[in-house]
Backbone bond lengths (Angstrom), bond angles and torsions (degrees), N, CA, C in turn:
res aa  C-N    CA-C-N  psi(-1)  N-CA   C-N-CA  omega(-1)  CA-C   N-CA-C  phi
1 M - - - 1.436 - - 1.522 108.24 -
2 K 1.308 115.14 135.98 1.453 120.97 -174.47 1.531 112.21 -76.40
3 D 1.332 117.36 -55.19 1.458 121.53 -171.32 1.530 107.84 -149.15
4 I 1.319 116.72 119.99 1.461 121.11 -175.12 1.524 111.58 -62.24
5 K 1.337 117.60 -37.51 1.465 120.85 179.72 1.528 110.56 -64.48
6 K 1.322 117.01 -42.90 1.468 120.50 178.58 1.522 110.72 -65.37
7 C 1.316 116.14 -36.95 1.465 120.71 177.50 1.531 109.97 -62.28
8 I 1.320 115.82 -47.29 1.469 119.91 -179.75 1.521 110.70 -61.08
9 E 1.317 116.97 -47.27 1.467 120.63 -179.05 1.525 111.82 -63.22
10 A 1.314 116.82 -42.28 1.463 120.48 -179.98 1.528 111.01 -67.21
11 C 1.327 116.84 -39.77 1.473 120.29 178.72 1.525 110.94 -66.39
12 Q 1.320 117.24 -39.34 1.461 119.75 177.91 1.523 110.65 -63.49
13 A 1.312 116.96 -46.87 1.466 120.97 179.34 1.517 111.24 -63.04
14 C 1.313 116.37 -39.04 1.462 120.91 179.75 1.527 111.00 -66.77
15 A 1.316 117.50 -43.13 1.457 121.14 179.11 1.523 110.94 -59.56
16 I 1.326 116.23 -42.50 1.466 120.65 179.26 1.530 110.67 -65.11
17 A 1.323 116.75 -45.84 1.463 120.65 -179.63 1.532 111.09 -63.91
18 C 1.322 116.47 -39.04 1.467 120.29 179.78 1.530 111.37 -67.57
19 Q 1.325 117.01 -41.00 1.467 120.28 177.56 1.525 110.10 -63.12
20 A 1.327 116.45 -43.82 1.463 120.67 179.72 1.526 111.32 -63.38
21 C 1.312 116.17 -41.32 1.466 120.81 179.68 1.524 110.36 -65.18
22 A 1.310 116.81 -45.86 1.465 120.56 179.33 1.524 110.70 -60.34
23 A 1.317 116.85 -44.79 1.467 120.54 -179.98 1.525 111.19 -63.25
24 A 1.332 116.52 -43.19 1.468 120.05 179.23 1.523 111.03 -64.33
25 C 1.316 116.95 -41.29 1.469 120.17 178.82 1.525 111.28 -63.45
26 I 1.312 116.80 -39.58 1.468 120.51 178.01 1.524 109.46 -63.62
27 R 1.336 116.61 -47.90 1.467 120.39 -179.68 1.517 112.22 -61.52
28 E 1.336 116.51 -34.98 1.462 121.47 -177.61 1.530 112.53 -86.04
29 G 1.313 116.96 -5.37 1.456 120.10 179.81 1.516 114.27 78.41
30 H 1.333 116.47 20.70 1.466 121.16 178.22 1.526 108.05 -106.62
31 S 1.296 116.48 113.59 1.466 119.08 -177.06 1.524 112.87 -95.60
32 G 1.305 118.23 -1.83 1.452 122.34 -173.58 1.518 115.94 -50.82
33 C 1.306 116.88 -50.07 1.463 117.95 -175.00 1.526 112.98 -110.91
34 T 1.302 117.67 3.18 1.462 120.73 -175.20 1.523 112.65 -56.58
35 L 1.308 117.87 -52.12 1.465 120.47 -174.94 1.524 113.15 -65.53
36 I 1.316 117.60 -43.16 1.465 118.67 179.78 1.527 110.04 -67.39
37 C 1.331 117.78 -34.83 1.471 120.29 177.36 1.522 110.84 -64.95
38 L 1.318 117.15 -41.78 1.462 120.11 178.46 1.522 111.07 -65.68
39 D 1.330 116.85 -42.36 1.467 120.41 176.75 1.523 110.75 -61.59
40 C 1.314 116.02 -43.94 1.465 120.79 -178.06 1.529 109.99 -64.22
41 A 1.325 117.09 -43.47 1.467 120.33 178.77 1.524 110.92 -60.09
42 D 1.321 116.88 -43.13 1.463 120.32 179.88 1.523 112.12 -65.02
43 I 1.330 116.77 -43.83 1.466 120.90 179.92 1.525 110.13 -64.82
44 C 1.331 117.07 -42.75 1.467 120.24 179.62 1.523 111.13 -63.50
45 T 1.320 116.74 -41.60 1.468 120.63 179.00 1.525 110.85 -63.08
46 L 1.323 116.69 -44.03 1.460 120.49 178.04 1.526 110.91 -64.88
47 C 1.308 116.60 -37.31 1.466 121.13 178.54 1.534 109.83 -61.78
48 V 1.324 116.95 -42.09 1.472 121.27 176.87 1.524 110.05 -60.39
49 D 1.318 116.43 -46.89 1.465 120.64 -178.30 1.529 111.49 -59.77
50 L 1.325 116.43 -46.81 1.460 119.70 -178.84 1.522 111.79 -67.36
51 A 1.318 116.60 -38.23 1.465 120.21 178.76 1.526 110.88 -65.84
52 A 1.312 116.42 -42.03 1.461 121.31 -176.84 1.528 111.94 -62.89
53 R 1.318 116.39 -32.52 1.463 117.79 -179.70 1.526 112.87 -99.36
54 G 1.314 116.81 6.16 1.455 120.84 176.38 1.513 113.84 68.22
55 S 1.302 116.15 33.29 1.468 120.98 -178.43 1.530 111.99 -61.89
56 Q 1.298 115.25 141.90 1.462 120.68 176.20 1.527 111.62 -66.80
57 Y 1.336 116.95 -17.25 1.464 121.79 -178.74 1.523 112.69 -90.45
58 H 1.319 117.06 -5.34 1.457 120.00 -178.06 1.532 113.21 -57.43
59 P 1.332 120.28 -45.95 1.464 118.77 179.93 1.532 113.20 -58.66
60 D 1.320 117.09 -39.38 1.470 120.00 178.85 1.525 110.87 -66.19
61 L 1.325 116.00 -43.02 1.456 119.36 179.66 1.525 110.53 -68.29
62 C 1.317 116.11 -34.99 1.462 120.66 178.51 1.536 110.19 -60.76
63 A 1.305 117.13 -40.07 1.465 120.64 177.54 1.530 110.40 -62.37
64 L 1.327 116.89 -41.25 1.465 120.77 176.71 1.522 110.21 -66.15
65 C 1.306 117.05 -39.35 1.459 121.96 178.16 1.531 110.43 -58.21
66 V 1.310 117.21 -45.84 1.458 121.60 178.26 1.528 110.37 -60.35
67 K 1.320 116.57 -43.73 1.468 120.70 179.76 1.528 111.54 -61.71
68 V 1.312 116.88 -46.55 1.462 121.01 -178.83 1.528 110.40 -68.15
69 C 1.326 116.91 -38.48 1.471 120.03 177.08 1.531 111.40 -62.12
70 K 1.313 116.92 -37.32 1.469 120.02 176.97 1.517 110.77 -63.68
71 E 1.327 117.31 -42.28 1.464 120.90 178.88 1.524 110.82 -67.00
72 C 1.318 116.97 -40.30 1.461 121.34 178.61 1.530 110.24 -64.98
73 T 1.318 116.49 -42.28 1.467 120.79 177.14 1.516 110.75 -58.47
74 A 1.313 116.76 -46.52 1.466 120.78 -178.86 1.531 110.98 -60.22
75 E 1.317 116.92 -42.30 1.462 120.33 -179.59 1.523 111.54 -70.17
76 C 1.312 116.96 -47.06 1.466 120.01 -177.35 1.528 112.16 -69.20
77 D 1.327 117.35 -30.11 1.467 119.98 176.37 1.527 111.41 -61.05
78 K 1.322 117.23 -28.47 1.469 120.87 178.36 1.523 111.66 -64.21
79 H 1.333 116.77 -27.86 1.455 121.45 -174.01 1.527 112.70 -112.68
80 G 1.315 116.77 -1.66 1.461 121.26 -173.16 1.516 115.10 -62.69
81 A 1.317 117.32 -28.48 1.465 120.08 -179.32 1.526 111.83 -71.75
82 T 1.319 117.24 -26.51 1.468 120.41 -176.91 1.525 113.53 -109.91
83 H 1.320 117.75 -15.69 1.459 121.09 -178.47 1.528 109.14 -130.44
84 A 1.330 115.47 113.25 1.470 120.78 -178.13 1.526 111.54 -59.67
85 H 1.326 116.82 -36.14 1.468 119.06 -178.69 1.522 111.14 -65.64
86 C 1.320 117.80 -32.87 1.468 120.40 177.10 1.532 110.67 -69.71
87 K 1.323 116.99 -39.58 1.464 120.25 177.41 1.529 110.17 -63.92
88 E 1.326 116.47 -44.70 1.467 120.40 179.20 1.522 111.15 -62.21
89 C 1.317 116.50 -39.40 1.459 121.08 178.84 1.536 110.42 -65.22
90 A 1.320 116.21 -47.96 1.463 120.01 179.61 1.531 111.05 -59.98
91 D 1.328 116.34 -41.59 1.471 120.31 179.24 1.530 110.85 -63.62
92 A 1.334 116.76 -42.48 1.469 120.38 178.78 1.528 110.72 -64.79
93 C 1.320 116.52 -39.44 1.466 120.41 177.85 1.527 111.10 -63.23
94 K 1.314 116.58 -41.09 1.472 120.29 179.08 1.533 111.11 -62.13
95 K 1.330 116.29 -40.42 1.469 120.10 177.81 1.525 110.57 -66.42
96 C 1.316 115.82 -37.38 1.461 120.26 178.85 1.537 110.23 -66.04
97 I 1.302 116.39 -42.83 1.469 120.77 177.95 1.528 110.04 -57.80
98 E 1.312 115.40 -46.77 1.464 120.00 -178.85 1.526 111.85 -63.71
99 A 1.333 116.40 -43.68 1.467 120.54 -176.57 1.518 112.88 -71.68
100 C 1.330 116.45 -29.38 1.467 120.07 -173.24 1.525 114.26 -102.68
101 S 1.315 117.34 -0.81 1.472 120.22 179.90 1.509 110.94 -81.17
């Protein structure tokens, strides 16, 4: 991991974007990326919590965060051309991957 502060900031932004995307998909009746967005938001939030308190488990969770962000990016990229919230989510996930790798 490059910088813990950048990781925290990227995870926070990603969690917000994922929650927004999931909510928009639910409202629009599109279930395609809802579950992965919710999972990604939860993992990112937990990653922030562990990083903030200097947990010894943060590096392991960070690796999982990167994995889930990659899956979320792949799903949201499928819908990004037609749904702005999916594009924003995918972009936030990409930044999180970069910051937490």
